[in-house]
C-alpha positions as CSV (number, residue, x, y, z in Angstrom):
1,X,40.7,-36.2,43.3
2,X,38.3,-34.1,41.1
3,X,38.5,-34.3,37.3
4,X,39.2,-31.0,35.7
5,X,38.7,-32.0,32.1
6,X,35.6,-29.9,31.8
7,X,37.6,-26.8,32.6
8,X,40.7,-27.6,30.5
9,X,39.4,-26.4,27.2
10,X,37.1,-23.5,27.6
11,X,38.0,-22.1,24.2
12,X,36.4,-25.1,22.5
13,X,33.4,-24.9,24.7
14,X,32.9,-21.3,23.7
15,X,33.5,-22.1,20.0
16,X,30.9,-25.0,20.1
17,X,28.3,-22.8,21.8
18,X,28.1,-20.7,18.7
19,X,25.5,-18.2,19.9
20,X,23.3,-20.8,21.6
21,X,22.1,-19.1,24.8
22,X,22.0,-22.4,26.8
23,X,25.5,-23.4,25.7
24,X,26.8,-19.9,26.3
25,X,25.4,-20.0,29.8
26,X,27.1,-23.3,30.4
27,X,30.4,-21.7,29.1
28,X,29.9,-18.8,31.5
29,X,29.4,-21.1,34.5
30,X,32.5,-23.1,33.6
31,X,34.5,-19.9,33.2
32,X,33.3,-18.6,36.5
33,X,34.2,-22.0,38.2
34,X,37.7,-21.8,36.7
35,X,38.1,-18.2,38.0
36,X,37.0,-19.3,41.5
37,X,39.5,-22.2,41.5
38,X,42.2,-19.8,40.3
39,X,41.5,-17.4,43.1
40,X,41.4,-20.1,45.7
41,X,44.3,-22.3,44.8
42,X,46.8,-20.2,42.8
43,X,49.0,-17.5,44.2
44,X,52.2,-15.6,43.5
45,X,54.4,-18.5,44.5
46,X,52.3,-20.9,42.3
47,X,50.7,-18.8,39.5
48,X,48.1,-20.0,37.0
49,X,50.0,-20.0,33.7
50,X,48.2,-20.1,30.4
51,X,51.1,-20.9,28.2
52,X,53.7,-23.1,29.9
53,X,56.3,-25.8,29.3
54,X,56.6,-29.3,30.6
55,X,59.1,-28.3,33.3
56,X,56.5,-26.1,35.0
57,X,54.1,-29.1,35.0
58,X,56.9,-31.2,36.5
59,X,57.5,-28.7,39.2
60,X,53.8,-28.7,40.1
61,X,53.8,-32.5,40.1
62,X,56.8,-32.8,42.4
63,X,55.3,-30.2,44.8
64,X,52.0,-32.0,44.8
65,X,53.7,-35.4,45.5
66,X,55.8,-33.8,48.3
67,X,52.7,-32.3,49.9
68,X,49.9,-34.8,49.6
69,X,47.8,-33.1,52.3
70,X,47.9,-29.7,50.5
71,X,44.6,-29.6,48.6
72,X,45.7,-26.5,46.6
73,X,48.8,-28.3,45.4
74,X,46.7,-31.3,44.2
75,X,44.2,-29.0,42.5
76,X,47.0,-26.9,40.8
77,X,48.6,-30.0,39.4
78,X,45.4,-31.7,38.3
79,X,44.1,-28.6,36.5
80,X,47.3,-27.7,34.8
81,X,47.9,-31.3,33.8
82,X,44.5,-31.4,32.0
83,X,45.3,-28.0,30.4
84,X,48.7,-29.3,29.3
85,X,47.1,-32.4,27.8
86,X,44.6,-30.2,25.8
87,X,47.5,-28.0,24.5
88,X,49.5,-31.0,23.4
89,X,46.5,-32.5,21.6
90,X,45.9,-29.1,19.8
91,X,49.4,-29.3,18.3
92,X,48.2,-32.1,16.0
93,X,44.8,-30.5,15.3
94,X,45.8,-29.4,11.8
95,X,46.6,-33.0,10.9
96,X,43.4,-34.2,12.5
97,X,41.4,-31.7,10.5
98,X,42.8,-33.0,7.2
99,X,42.2,-36.6,8.2
100,X,38.6,-35.9,9.3
101,X,37.8,-34.1,6.1
102,X,39.3,-36.8,4.0
103,X,37.4,-39.5,5.9
104,X,34.1,-37.6,5.5
105,X,34.6,-37.0,1.8
106,X,35.4,-40.6,1.3
107,X,32.3,-41.8,3.1
108,X,30.2,-39.3,1.0
109,X,31.7,-40.7,-2.2
110,X,30.9,-44.3,-1.1
111,X,27.4,-43.3,0.1
112,X,28.1,-44.9,3.4
113,X,27.3,-42.2,6.0
114,X,25.7,-42.6,9.4
115,X,24.3,-40.5,12.1
116,X,27.7,-40.4,13.7
117,X,29.1,-38.9,10.5
118,X,26.5,-36.1,10.7
119,X,27.7,-35.2,14.2
120,X,31.4,-35.4,13.1
121,X,30.6,-33.2,10.1
122,X,28.8,-30.7,12.3
123,X,31.7,-30.5,14.7
124,X,34.1,-30.2,11.8
125,X,32.1,-27.4,10.2
126,X,31.8,-25.6,13.5
127,X,35.5,-25.7,14.2
128,X,36.6,-25.0,10.6
129,X,33.9,-22.7,9.3
130,X,33.9,-22.3,5.6
131,X,31.2,-22.6,2.9
132,X,32.8,-25.8,1.7
133,X,32.7,-27.4,5.1
134,X,29.1,-26.3,5.8
135,X,28.1,-27.7,2.4
136,X,29.8,-31.0,3.3
137,X,27.8,-31.1,6.6
138,X,24.5,-30.4,4.8
139,X,25.2,-33.0,2.2
140,X,25.9,-35.7,4.8
141,X,22.8,-34.7,6.8
142,X,20.6,-34.9,3.7
143,X,22.1,-38.3,2.8
144,X,21.3,-39.7,6.2
145,X,17.8,-38.2,6.2
146,X,17.0,-39.5,2.8
147,X,18.3,-43.0,3.8
148,X,16.0,-42.9,6.9
149,X,13.0,-41.9,4.8
150,X,13.7,-44.7,2.3
151,X,13.6,-47.3,5.1
């Protein structure tokens, strides 16, 4: 079965593109791919639902298990399952944001930042754009660059 993780969270893909033409083109390709899948595999009986509860996902799963030869049933369940997983993860995003910021600030105070922290700070600043978060990203980036130059 095909993996639909790449289509499950188009909102984040668009957010991370941030005006970059190449990334915006990738987003458009993924969006078009999702629209084609929706047109081919979803219908009035089994609609594509943006906001849904767990019972709808259970219905899709039971239908897919009852009809293993129905490609559309398998695709519907796999895609909606990935989208449901993304939605569930986003429920805790506000907690993850605070933890991520706290960890980054602690590493800056300790002076123990790595290239991975630069990437994490960039993602954090991109998702939570504020002057303070962009300054944190710049500070971490400068710390890593100055450490590389010192070596």
